[in-house]
Structure formats: structure tokens, C-alpha cells
N, C-alpha and C positions, 0 to 999 in steps of 0.2 A: 437595385435593392439593398435598402440595409440589413444587416444581420441582426436580430436579437440576442445578443450575446450576455448581457445581464440577466435577461429570461433564462437563458438555456445555462448559464453556470448556477445560476438559483435552484434550478430544478436538478442541475447535477449533483450539489451540497445536498441537497434533500434527499435525494436518492440514494446518496452513498454513505448519508446519515444513519439510515435505516440499518443498516449491515450489523452492526452492534445489538441495533434491538431484536432482530432475527435469533440471535446467536442464544441473546438471553432469552426470549422466548420458548426456545427448544431445550428439550431434555437430552437430546441425543448426544452421544460423545464427541467432543470437538473435534476428530480424527475423522468420523462420521460424517459429520456436516460438512469438513471439507471435500472429503470423497466426492460426497454428493453434489456438490456446489458444483465441482471442477467437470465431473459428466456432464451433466445437465447444462452446463456452460459450452460445451464442445458441441452438443445435439443443438442448440440455439446459434451456432457459431455453422452448422453443416451448409445450408444454402451458399452461403459466400465462400467457403472454402471449397464445397464441389465447382464452383464456377473456375475457380483459381486451381485446380488442383493438379496440374503439368506443374506447378513448381515443386511439388515432392520430388520430382523425377533429378530436379536441379542439385538436390541434398545430398554431400558425400556421405559416407559414415562418421568422419569428424563431425559436420555437422548436427548429424543425428546424436552420437554421444555428448555434443555440446547442448542441444535441446533438451535432453533425458536430465542432465545435470541441472541445468536450470529450471527445468521444470520440478524436479525435487528438491529444489530450495525453495520454490512456490508453495508445492505441497507443505515442505515444513513450518514455512512461513503461516500458513491457516493454520495449520493446527496449533501453532503454539498461541498464535492471536485469538484464536476462537478460546482455545484452552484458557487463557488468560482472562476474558470475558466472563469465564465460569466461574472467576475465582476474585477479581476485583470489581468493582465500578467501572460503568461507560467510561464517565470524566477522566480518570486516570488512565484507563489502558488508552483510550484514543489521544490522550496528550502525550502519553510517550511514544505512540506509532507518530507524532508529526515531527519526529527527530529524522526522520527517514532521510532526507536533503543531507543533512549535517553528516550521519554514519555514510552517506554514500559519497561525501567529500572526502571522509579520512579513510575510506576503504578504497580510494582511485589512489590516492595517497601511498599507501603501502603497497597496494599489489601493482599499480599500472605505472608506477612512480608519478604521476602528475604532482605538479607544482602545487606547494598552498600558501596563499596569498597570507601575511600576518596581518591585515586588516579583517580576516573573515574569522579571527580566534575569539577576540572577545564579544561577537553575538552567540559565537560556539558556547563561551563561559556563561553566558547572562540564560541560555537555555540549561545548561546543567544545572546550573542554581536553582529553575524552576520545577526541573525534573524530581530533586531531591525536595523542595517542600510539597510537592503533590504525594513524592513517596511516604515523608515525615509526617504527611497526616495518616496514612492507613496505622504508620507505626505509634502514633500516637492514641490511637484507639487500639491499639493490643491486637489487631487481628492482622498473624501471620500470614494467613489464606490470600489477603490482598496482597502482603508485600510480595509473596511467591507470585501473584498476579502478574502484578508490576514488572518482576522480575521479566517472566514468560513474552511480556509485551515487546519489552525491550529485546529482547531473545530473536522475539519475532519481528522484528527490524532490522536486525545484523542478518539474517537468513531473507528477508527480501532484497535490501541490497545485495548479498552473494548473487542473488537469483539475478538481478540487474547488471551488474558485472559481468555475470559469465554469460548472458545472452545479448551482451551491447552491440557486439557485431554481428551479429545474426539477425537482428530486426532492422539495421539499414541494409541487409544485402535480400533479406526477401519480402514478404507481403504483408504488413502486419497482422493480417488475418488467419494467415498460415502459421506463422509463427505463434500467436493466442492460443489457438487451436492446438498447436501440437504441446505447446508449455501447459497448458490445460489436461492435455491428456496423459500427459507421462508425470503429474503431479498427481492425477487420480491414481495412475496404475503406483506408484510410490506409496501412496496414502493404501490402497488395498492391500498391498505388499506388508504393510505395517499390519493391519487391522486382522490380515492372516494370522500372522507370523502372534500379535498380542492378543490372539482369540476376542476380540472385538466382534461384537454380533452385528451383523451387516443387512439382518432380514428381522421384519416383525414389528415393526416400526407402524406407530398409529397417522390414519389419513393427515391429522391434523400436522404430525413430525413431517409429513411429505409433503404438504403444503408450503411450508414453512420452508425448505430445501429449494424448492421450485423458489419460492421469494425471492431467497437468497440468492439464484445462481439468475436472476432477470434482474431486479432492481438496481442492485450494484453495477451489475452488465450496462445498463442503460447510462449511469453514470461516466464508465469509462470511453462508451462509442460519444457520447456526447464531447466528451474533453479530447479525444480523437478528431473529432469533424471540427472543432473550434480552432484547434493547431492549424487550420488554415489561413484563419484572419485575427488571431491573437498570437504575441509567444511565448515561450514556454514557463518562462518567468511568471504570465498573467496565471497560467494554469495551474503552477504549482502553489501560489498565493491564495488562490481560491480553496484549493484541497483543505487548505489552514480553516477552512471554516467547518469541516466533518466534525473533529471535536467539539465545537460550538454548537454543531446541529445535533450531532450523537446525544450531549450532554443534555440538551433540551428537551429531545422526544425522552431521554431517559428518566429522566424527572417530570414528564407529564404522562408517560406511557408505563412504565415501571415504578413508579415510586421513591427513585433514586434517591438520597441526601447527599450533597457535596457541601463540606465543611469550609469554610471564609480561609483557612490556610490553601486549601485545594484549590480554589479557586482564584486565589492570588498566585498561586504556583504556576496554574495555566496561564493566565495572563502573561506571564514571565515569560513561560516557554515560548508561547505563540510570537510574543515579542522579539525574542531571540532569533526563533526559526526567521520571522518576517525580517529581520535587517539582514540576517546570513544572506536570504534570498535576494534581498535589493543589492546589497553589497556585493555578491555575486556577480549580479546583473550588470553593476557597474562596470566593473573589470572587466567582464567579455565586453562592452561597449568599446573600454578602450584599449583592448588589447586588437579589438576590431579596428579602429581610428588610427592605430598605429601601422596594423598592416598595411591600410590603404594607402597613407602617407608615405610608408617605405615605395609602394609601388608607385607613386607620383614621383618620388623623385628620381627613380631607376628610368621610368620612363622621359 
């Protein structure tokens, strides 16, 4: 039976694009939105985690420490990104967020000493030009808060890459569901500690806000579940390329549902960012295929 990959990818992109809209609809602080999203996502994962609960006993103290650190970075990512959406447009924030694959490569180069091919530098340069254009569009309109929002979005990318770099070894050793539940829980705890120290009110929110908290936990999570399912049928590059549809989908939704306006310079800059990241992912995929081909040829020669 042929799997409806295209349809599922479309549903996932639409679902994940709504995350920014939900944040814009909410009047709650960014750290409260992030905290309740993490806790509610944990509740949604409980049935599957309960089935796989024996895996918790296989985790060492070092494993728990890594999960706690990874979860803290994840919580920081959501707090920064949600904070960004409070200050800048959905278009600017999500476009900058799409730089994640590039920042991840740079992080792996600096912290894990992974080699970087020079062919990957020119698409990175293209993306950076696009980011400058998006940011300049806000600067040109004299919006300091929007510029700060763009900076927070970029910092959120660094935070999520740190989360991935810390946890990349653990996710391969345990169930994805156990890993997700653990880092979500630690992210929620880290955000709770921050909210308590910063005296951010954690109760007293209207039912409308709780409805947004629930939607934020469910809808984007559906997208990630679909992406994980599709990894059984398509490669990681296909998933990565499809996620680039989020800035486009989120921007369209922001125009339709929020009445946001995007100037031509930012649209052009956004297209350049997506072009650069697309070229980067395509180039990276080609390099990985070449490495695999070389390994196979070497094995054949030895045999």
C-alpha cells in the first residue's frame, strides 16, 4: 500500500506553522507558554511512555544529567522563540528559525570537531545575506523591539542546536518517546524554576489562555509525530527540506489571521534565506551520498 507522503507532509507543515500563531494569540508571558506547552506535551506522551517505562531503569546518572542539560536548553529555546514572537513579526522570527541546520553544522564543527566541506560555505553566505535583509527591513522601519525580537529568534536557534548537540548521543540509545518525554519534563522544570525566581505568575490565566496552551501542546506535536513516522519512508533531508515550509505557512497564516504586514525587502530576504538553506541541505545530502559511495567502493576493493 502506497503511503500518502505528500499529504502527510502538507498536514505536518500546516500544523507546525500554527505554533507561531498560537503564541501571537496569547497574552501570557513567553516562559509561561513554554512551561505549560512542555508539561501538557508530557501528559500527551504518558500512554506510550508507560508502555516503555522499563527503559527508565537503564539510564545512568550521567544519562539523567545529559537529559537534564538538554531539556534545559530546549526550555530556553522555547522561551527565547516565544519571546521573539512577542516582539517581531511571524515572518521575521520563523525565517531566522530556519537557519537551524546551518547553525547545527557550525556547532558540530566547533564542539565535535566534525569536518566542514568548503562547498557548504557559499549557501551559508547566501542565507546570512537574507537574514541581514530581513533584519534591515525592521531596522528601516525604526522598530527597536522588532530588532530585539529577531535577535531573540537567532539566540533560540543557538539554544535548540545546543539541545540537539547535547542529546544527539542519547536519542540513539533509547526510545524516541522516552527521550522526548524526559527532555520535555526537564524543560518544564527548568522553566518552572525560572518563573518562580522571576516571580512570573503561574496561575490566574483565563480559560482562553488555557485553550491556547493546550493547542500549542497538541498541534505542533502532531507535526513532529508525523515527521517521525515519515522517517520510515523518506530520508532526513526530505524532512528537513519540508520543514522549510514552516516560515512560508506561518507567514501566510499571520497575514490572514493576524493582519500582519511584511515589506517587500523582508519577503525578498526571506526567499534568499530559504534558497540558501535549501541549497545547503541539498549540498550536504550530496556530500553524504559521496561519502557513502566511497566507503562502499573501499569495502569492495578490500573484499
